[in-house]
N, CA, C and O atoms as a CHARMM CRD file, in Angstrom:
* protein
*
  184
    1    1 MET  N     50.75200   0.88100  -6.97300 PROA 1      0.00000
    2    1 MET  CA    49.44500   0.33400  -7.25900 PROA 1      0.00000
    3    1 MET  C     48.80300   1.12200  -8.07500 PROA 1      0.00000
    4    1 MET  O     48.57300   2.29800  -7.79500 PROA 1      0.00000
    5    2 ALA  N     48.29600   0.33300  -9.61800 PROA 2      0.00000
    6    2 ALA  CA    47.78500   0.77200 -10.57900 PROA 2      0.00000
    7    2 ALA  C     46.42300   1.74800 -10.11600 PROA 2      0.00000
    8    2 ALA  O     45.75800   1.44300  -9.12600 PROA 2      0.00000
    9    3 ASN  N     46.12200   2.87700 -10.90900 PROA 3      0.00000
   10    3 ASN  CA    44.63900   3.51900 -10.56100 PROA 3      0.00000
   11    3 ASN  C     43.91900   3.16700 -11.45900 PROA 3      0.00000
   12    3 ASN  O     44.14100   3.48200 -12.62800 PROA 3      0.00000
   13    4 ASN  N     42.54800   2.17900 -10.94600 PROA 4      0.00000
   14    4 ASN  CA    41.69100   1.78100 -11.79700 PROA 4      0.00000
   15    4 ASN  C     40.40600   2.69600 -12.21500 PROA 4      0.00000
   16    4 ASN  O     39.54200   2.70600 -11.33800 PROA 4      0.00000
   17    5 THR  N     40.07600   3.54100 -13.49200 PROA 5      0.00000
   18    5 THR  CA    39.54400   4.39700 -13.82500 PROA 5      0.00000
   19    5 THR  C     38.10100   3.50900 -14.60800 PROA 5      0.00000
   20    5 THR  O     37.13400   3.96400 -15.21800 PROA 5      0.00000
   21    6 LYS  N     38.42700   2.31200 -14.31800 PROA 6      0.00000
   22    6 LYS  CA    36.99700   1.43800 -15.16500 PROA 6      0.00000
   23    6 LYS  C     35.29800   1.65500 -14.47700 PROA 6      0.00000
   24    6 LYS  O     35.26500   1.16600 -13.34800 PROA 6      0.00000
   25    7 THR  N     34.79700   1.87700 -14.63400 PROA 7      0.00000
   26    7 THR  CA    32.99400   2.55400 -13.88500 PROA 7      0.00000
   27    7 THR  C     31.96900   0.84400 -14.46300 PROA 7      0.00000
   28    7 THR  O     32.02600  -0.19700 -15.11600 PROA 7      0.00000
   29    8 THR  N     31.30100   1.53700 -13.75000 PROA 8      0.00000
   30    8 THR  CA    29.88900   0.70100 -14.53500 PROA 8      0.00000
   31    8 THR  C     29.05900   1.27800 -14.81100 PROA 8      0.00000
   32    8 THR  O     28.68900   2.28500 -14.20600 PROA 8      0.00000
   33    9 SER  N     28.51100   0.78400 -15.84100 PROA 9      0.00000
   34    9 SER  CA    27.55200   1.84200 -16.72200 PROA 9      0.00000
   35    9 SER  C     25.88100   1.53700 -15.88700 PROA 9      0.00000
   36    9 SER  O     25.50000   0.57400 -15.22200 PROA 9      0.00000
   37   10 ALA  N     25.41100   2.39500 -16.15300 PROA 10     0.00000
   38   10 ALA  CA    23.77200   2.63300 -15.61500 PROA 10     0.00000
   39   10 ALA  C     22.96500   1.47500 -15.74500 PROA 10     0.00000
   40   10 ALA  O     22.12400   1.28200 -14.86700 PROA 10     0.00000
   41   11 LYS  N     23.09200   0.47800 -16.89900 PROA 11     0.00000
   42   11 LYS  CA    22.31900  -0.52200 -16.86400 PROA 11     0.00000
   43   11 LYS  C     22.70700  -2.02600 -16.28400 PROA 11     0.00000
   44   11 LYS  O     21.95800  -2.99200 -16.14000 PROA 11     0.00000
   45   12 VAL  N     24.02900  -1.91400 -16.01600 PROA 12     0.00000
   46   12 VAL  CA    24.49900  -3.37000 -15.49800 PROA 12     0.00000
   47   12 VAL  C     24.38700  -3.18900 -13.78000 PROA 12     0.00000
   48   12 VAL  O     24.25500  -4.15600 -13.03000 PROA 12     0.00000
   49   13 ALA  N     24.48700  -1.35200 -13.18000 PROA 13     0.00000
   50   13 ALA  CA    23.93300  -0.76100 -12.15600 PROA 13     0.00000
   51   13 ALA  C     22.87700  -1.72200 -11.79900 PROA 13     0.00000
   52   13 ALA  O     22.96400  -2.73700 -11.10900 PROA 13     0.00000
   53   14 SER  N     21.73700  -1.14500 -12.47500 PROA 14     0.00000
   54   14 SER  CA    20.64400  -1.46900 -12.53300 PROA 14     0.00000
   55   14 SER  C     20.01700  -2.71200 -12.02200 PROA 14     0.00000
   56   14 SER  O     19.13900  -2.85600 -11.17100 PROA 14     0.00000
   57   15 THR  N     20.83400  -3.80000 -12.91700 PROA 15     0.00000
   58   15 THR  CA    20.35800  -5.08200 -13.45700 PROA 15     0.00000
   59   15 THR  C     21.51500  -5.70500 -11.37800 PROA 15     0.00000
   60   15 THR  O     21.47600  -6.86900 -10.97800 PROA 15     0.00000
   61   16 ALA  N     22.03200  -4.94900 -10.86000 PROA 16     0.00000
   62   16 ALA  CA    22.94600  -5.67000  -9.90700 PROA 16     0.00000
   63   16 ALA  C     22.36200  -5.18500  -8.62200 PROA 16     0.00000
   64   16 ALA  O     22.63500  -5.55600  -7.48000 PROA 16     0.00000
   65   17 SER  N     21.38100  -4.15400  -9.08100 PROA 17     0.00000
   66   17 SER  CA    20.71200  -3.97100  -7.64900 PROA 17     0.00000
   67   17 SER  C     19.60500  -4.65900  -7.15900 PROA 17     0.00000
   68   17 SER  O     19.28500  -4.94800  -6.00600 PROA 17     0.00000
   69   18 LYS  N     18.79600  -4.98200  -8.79900 PROA 18     0.00000
   70   18 LYS  CA    17.91200  -5.83800  -8.90300 PROA 18     0.00000
   71   18 LYS  C     17.84700  -7.42000  -8.00000 PROA 18     0.00000
   72   18 LYS  O     17.02600  -7.99000  -7.28200 PROA 18     0.00000
   73   19 ILE  N     19.34100  -7.72000  -8.57000 PROA 19     0.00000
   74   19 ILE  CA    19.83800  -9.18900  -7.69200 PROA 19     0.00000
   75   19 ILE  C     19.94100  -9.41200  -6.22300 PROA 19     0.00000
   76   19 ILE  O     19.68500 -10.29500  -5.40500 PROA 19     0.00000
   77   20 LEU  N     20.54900  -7.92400  -6.27200 PROA 20     0.00000
   78   20 LEU  CA    20.87500  -7.74800  -4.47800 PROA 20     0.00000
   79   20 LEU  C     19.66500  -7.75700  -3.76800 PROA 20     0.00000
   80   20 LEU  O     19.49100  -8.06900  -2.59000 PROA 20     0.00000
   81   21 LYS  N     18.43400  -7.19700  -5.02300 PROA 21     0.00000
   82   21 LYS  CA    17.14800  -7.37600  -3.88000 PROA 21     0.00000
   83   21 LYS  C     16.32100  -8.22700  -3.77200 PROA 21     0.00000
   84   21 LYS  O     15.44200  -8.39200  -2.92600 PROA 21     0.00000
   85   22 ASP  N     16.71300  -9.00300  -4.98700 PROA 22     0.00000
   86   22 ASP  CA    16.27300 -10.69400  -5.35200 PROA 22     0.00000
   87   22 ASP  C     16.22500 -11.86900  -4.24900 PROA 22     0.00000
   88   22 ASP  O     17.28000 -11.79800  -3.61800 PROA 22     0.00000
   89   23 GLY  N     15.79500 -12.43300  -3.98900 PROA 23     0.00000
   90   23 GLY  CA    16.57800 -13.31000  -2.73900 PROA 23     0.00000
   91   23 GLY  C     16.42700 -14.95500  -3.43600 PROA 23     0.00000
   92   23 GLY  O     16.05100 -15.92600  -2.77900 PROA 23     0.00000
   93   24 ARG  N     16.80300 -14.99300  -4.86500 PROA 24     0.00000
   94   24 ARG  CA    16.51500 -16.11000  -5.33200 PROA 24     0.00000
   95   24 ARG  C     17.88200 -16.23700  -5.91200 PROA 24     0.00000
   96   24 ARG  O     18.07500 -17.41000  -6.23300 PROA 24     0.00000
   97   25 TYR  N     18.82900 -15.52500  -6.14800 PROA 25     0.00000
   98   25 TYR  CA    20.21600 -15.25400  -6.03500 PROA 25     0.00000
   99   25 TYR  C     21.17500 -15.67900  -4.77000 PROA 25     0.00000
  100   25 TYR  O     21.04900 -15.34500  -3.59200 PROA 25     0.00000
  101   26 GLY  N     22.25400 -16.58600  -5.42400 PROA 26     0.00000
  102   26 GLY  CA    23.17400 -16.95200  -4.45200 PROA 26     0.00000
  103   26 GLY  C     24.09200 -16.06300  -3.93000 PROA 26     0.00000
  104   26 GLY  O     24.24700 -15.00200  -4.53600 PROA 26     0.00000
  105   27 SER  N     24.71400 -16.27300  -2.95800 PROA 27     0.00000
  106   27 SER  CA    25.63800 -15.86800  -2.32000 PROA 27     0.00000
  107   27 SER  C     27.29700 -14.90000  -3.29800 PROA 27     0.00000
  108   27 SER  O     27.89600 -13.84800  -3.07900 PROA 27     0.00000
  109   28 SER  N     27.39600 -15.69500  -4.04800 PROA 28     0.00000
  110   28 SER  CA    28.28900 -15.75900  -5.49500 PROA 28     0.00000
  111   28 SER  C     27.89100 -14.71800  -6.21600 PROA 28     0.00000
  112   28 SER  O     28.78300 -13.89700  -6.43100 PROA 28     0.00000
  113   29 SER  N     26.31600 -14.36200  -6.88600 PROA 29     0.00000
  114   29 SER  CA    25.89500 -13.64200  -7.37800 PROA 29     0.00000
  115   29 SER  C     25.59700 -12.24400  -6.77100 PROA 29     0.00000
  116   29 SER  O     25.43500 -11.20800  -7.41600 PROA 29     0.00000
  117   30 LYS  N     25.55300 -12.38300  -5.47100 PROA 30     0.00000
  118   30 LYS  CA    25.14000 -10.97700  -4.77800 PROA 30     0.00000
  119   30 LYS  C     26.93000 -10.23700  -4.34400 PROA 30     0.00000
  120   30 LYS  O     27.23700  -9.06800  -4.10800 PROA 30     0.00000
  121   31 SER  N     27.59200 -11.19700  -4.37500 PROA 31     0.00000
  122   31 SER  CA    29.26700 -10.65700  -4.27900 PROA 31     0.00000
  123   31 SER  C     29.04900  -9.90000  -5.62800 PROA 31     0.00000
  124   31 SER  O     28.69800  -8.72100  -5.68500 PROA 31     0.00000
  125   32 VAL  N     29.31600 -10.77500  -6.81000 PROA 32     0.00000
  126   32 VAL  CA    29.75800 -10.08700  -8.02100 PROA 32     0.00000
  127   32 VAL  C     28.33100  -9.24900  -8.11800 PROA 32     0.00000
  128   32 VAL  O     28.59600  -8.73700  -9.20500 PROA 32     0.00000
  129   33 ALA  N     27.27100  -8.82400  -7.86400 PROA 33     0.00000
  130   33 ALA  CA    26.57100  -7.57100  -7.82400 PROA 33     0.00000
  131   33 ALA  C     26.89600  -6.14200  -7.07600 PROA 33     0.00000
  132   33 ALA  O     26.66800  -5.04800  -7.59100 PROA 33     0.00000
  133   34 GLY  N     27.67800  -6.41600  -5.29300 PROA 34     0.00000
  134   34 GLY  CA    27.86800  -5.92300  -5.38200 PROA 34     0.00000
  135   34 GLY  C     29.34800  -5.04900  -5.92800 PROA 34     0.00000
  136   34 GLY  O     29.64600  -3.85500  -5.95400 PROA 34     0.00000
  137   35 SER  N     29.85800  -5.95600  -6.21600 PROA 35     0.00000
  138   35 SER  CA    31.23100  -4.96700  -6.85300 PROA 35     0.00000
  139   35 SER  C     30.15000  -4.45800  -7.66900 PROA 35     0.00000
  140   35 SER  O     29.38000  -3.61200  -7.21400 PROA 35     0.00000
  141   36 ALA  N     30.05400  -4.85300  -8.68300 PROA 36     0.00000
  142   36 ALA  CA    29.77300  -3.58200  -9.60600 PROA 36     0.00000
  143   36 ALA  C     29.25100  -2.49500  -8.91100 PROA 36     0.00000
  144   36 ALA  O     30.10300  -1.60700  -8.88400 PROA 36     0.00000
  145   37 LEU  N     28.18400  -2.15700  -8.31100 PROA 37     0.00000
  146   37 LEU  CA    27.52500  -1.54800  -7.36400 PROA 37     0.00000
  147   37 LEU  C     28.93500  -0.51100  -6.43800 PROA 37     0.00000
  148   37 LEU  O     28.90700   0.67100  -6.09600 PROA 37     0.00000
  149   38 SER  N     29.69800  -1.23300  -6.32200 PROA 38     0.00000
  150   38 SER  CA    31.16400  -0.10400  -5.72900 PROA 38     0.00000
  151   38 SER  C     31.64100   0.60900  -7.02400 PROA 38     0.00000
  152   38 SER  O     31.88400   1.81500  -7.03700 PROA 38     0.00000
  153   39 GLN  N     31.73700  -0.01000  -7.86500 PROA 39     0.00000
  154   39 GLN  CA    32.35600   0.87400  -8.67600 PROA 39     0.00000
  155   39 GLN  C     32.19800   1.92300  -9.78700 PROA 39     0.00000
  156   39 GLN  O     32.92700   2.48600 -10.60400 PROA 39     0.00000
  157   40 LYS  N     30.39800   1.92300  -9.29900 PROA 40     0.00000
  158   40 LYS  CA    29.39600   3.35400  -9.80300 PROA 40     0.00000
  159   40 LYS  C     29.78900   4.16300  -9.76800 PROA 40     0.00000
  160   40 LYS  O     30.44400   4.14600  -8.72600 PROA 40     0.00000
  161   41 THR  N     29.96500   5.48700 -10.44400 PROA 41     0.00000
  162   41 THR  CA    30.12300   6.57900 -10.26600 PROA 41     0.00000
  163   41 THR  C     28.98700   7.43700 -10.13900 PROA 41     0.00000
  164   41 THR  O     28.08600   7.52200 -10.97300 PROA 41     0.00000
  165   42 GLY  N     29.05400   7.99700  -9.18700 PROA 42     0.00000
  166   42 GLY  CA    28.33200   9.20500  -8.32700 PROA 42     0.00000
  167   42 GLY  C     27.52700   8.08100  -7.06100 PROA 42     0.00000
  168   42 GLY  O     26.39800   8.42100  -6.70700 PROA 42     0.00000
  169   43 SER  N     28.06500   6.93300  -6.49900 PROA 43     0.00000
  170   43 SER  CA    27.75400   6.61300  -5.30800 PROA 43     0.00000
  171   43 SER  C     27.36700   7.42000  -4.41500 PROA 43     0.00000
  172   43 SER  O     27.61900   8.62400  -4.36400 PROA 43     0.00000
  173   44 ARG  N     26.55100   6.60100  -3.45600 PROA 44     0.00000
  174   44 ARG  CA    26.34300   7.12100  -2.01900 PROA 44     0.00000
  175   44 ARG  C     27.45200   7.49200  -1.10400 PROA 44     0.00000
  176   44 ARG  O     27.53900   8.59100  -0.55600 PROA 44     0.00000
  177   45 SER  N     28.29200   6.51500  -0.96900 PROA 45     0.00000
  178   45 SER  CA    29.49500   5.92400  -0.44700 PROA 45     0.00000
  179   45 SER  C     30.61100   6.34300  -0.35900 PROA 45     0.00000
  180   45 SER  O     31.35700   6.41700  -1.33600 PROA 45     0.00000
  181   46 LYS  N     30.92900   6.68600   0.78700 PROA 46     0.00000
  182   46 LYS  CA    32.27200   7.45900   0.75100 PROA 46     0.00000
  183   46 LYS  C     33.13700   7.23200   1.63500 PROA 46     0.00000
  184   46 LYS  O     34.20800   7.83900   1.62000 PROA 46     0.00000
């Protein structure tokens, strides 16, 4: 399996965070936003 080295930019991560906190977005949008945040370097989860 190939190693994915792509990461999410700070601007995209910020937008994704806002989408997850906003109740106006649907589950599809929140799924994409969560995926983007999971690819952000320096994330707290391990």
